[in-house]
TIRONU-957938 format. One record per residue (C-alpha): chain; x, y, z. Coordinates in steps of 0.001 Angstrom, whole numbers, m for minus. Layout:
# residues N
> A | X | Y | Z
...
# end
This chain:
# residues 91
> A | 110295 | 86450 | 84982
> A | 108290 | 86090 | 81791
> A | 105297 | 83824 | 81591
> A | 103556 | 82525 | 78504
> A | 99774 | 82415 | 78498
> A | 97511 | 80575 | 76093
> A | 93949 | 81709 | 75589
> A | 91131 | 80518 | 73352
> A | 89529 | 83459 | 71568
> A | 86209 | 83434 | 69792
> A | 86132 | 84887 | 66269
> A | 84855 | 88290 | 67408
> A | 87584 | 88696 | 70056
> A | 90277 | 87484 | 67650
> A | 89129 | 90061 | 65075
> A | 89183 | 92825 | 67708
> A | 92694 | 91804 | 68766
> A | 93946 | 91852 | 65173
> A | 92317 | 95247 | 64572
> A | 94050 | 96676 | 67671
> A | 97409 | 95251 | 66590
> A | 97084 | 96934 | 63175
> A | 95731 | 100236 | 64505
> A | 98213 | 100651 | 67366
> A | 101205 | 99079 | 65694
> A | 101829 | 96954 | 68779
> A | 102539 | 93262 | 69046
> A | 99780 | 90887 | 70094
> A | 101508 | 90482 | 73466
> A | 101632 | 94244 | 74040
> A | 97906 | 94585 | 73346
> A | 97076 | 91717 | 75715
> A | 99355 | 93092 | 78479
> A | 97811 | 96557 | 78196
> A | 94334 | 95041 | 78259
> A | 95137 | 93164 | 81468
> A | 96523 | 96361 | 83052
> A | 93384 | 98310 | 82133
> A | 91040 | 95648 | 83504
> A | 93066 | 95400 | 86726
> A | 93035 | 99181 | 87140
> A | 89290 | 99378 | 86455
> A | 88493 | 96667 | 88999
> A | 90900 | 97716 | 91755
> A | 89244 | 97986 | 95177
> A | 88332 | 101546 | 96089
> A | 90118 | 103086 | 99035
> A | 87620 | 104310 | 101573
> A | 88439 | 107274 | 103725
> A | 86343 | 109036 | 106293
> A | 86013 | 112691 | 105463
> A | 87809 | 114926 | 107929
> A | 89486 | 112175 | 109925
> A | 93066 | 113019 | 110738
> A | 93080 | 116353 | 108920
> A | 93746 | 118523 | 111932
> A | 95248 | 118115 | 115351
> A | 94894 | 120914 | 117876
> A | 97248 | 119186 | 120251
> A | 94704 | 119608 | 123046
> A | 93267 | 116419 | 124473
> A | 89769 | 116224 | 125875
> A | 88111 | 118750 | 123532
> A | 84950 | 116676 | 123409
> A | 84631 | 116139 | 127150
> A | 86166 | 119196 | 128829
> A | 83541 | 121961 | 129061
> A | 86073 | 124751 | 129562
> A | 87105 | 124427 | 125906
> A | 83512 | 125040 | 124817
> A | 82820 | 128171 | 126933
> A | 83158 | 130754 | 124145
> A | 82594 | 128451 | 121204
> A | 80801 | 130230 | 118358
> A | 80725 | 133654 | 120007
> A | 83347 | 135197 | 117755
> A | 81505 | 134207 | 114581
> A | 78215 | 135637 | 115899
> A | 79664 | 139102 | 116416
> A | 77769 | 141357 | 118808
> A | 74663 | 139183 | 118841
> A | 76012 | 137005 | 121660
> A | 76757 | 139864 | 124044
> A | 74420 | 140443 | 126938
> A | 72568 | 143748 | 126788
> A | 73956 | 146493 | 129016
> A | 72259 | 146795 | 132408
> A | 69766 | 149573 | 132627
> A | 70634 | 152198 | 135193
> A | 68628 | 151723 | 138337
> A | 66691 | 154756 | 139447
# end
């Protein structure tokens, strides 16, 4: 469905519209439609997303509350530093 729109333009805006029509080779309607699209796109609400939410799923429930899942956490990345020193031989 096509809709006609009437707008009152001041002299400066009318001159800018005419300049765009000449420069782009578009009709007045095409320039106005493109202008509306650009303004709508520029003022569209930003989508907010929490970083990291929903990016991975281990399939294991209770990771935050079950201590058995945290027993060796971080040990692999620390290398030998986490290992207990060997027991000294008792004399």
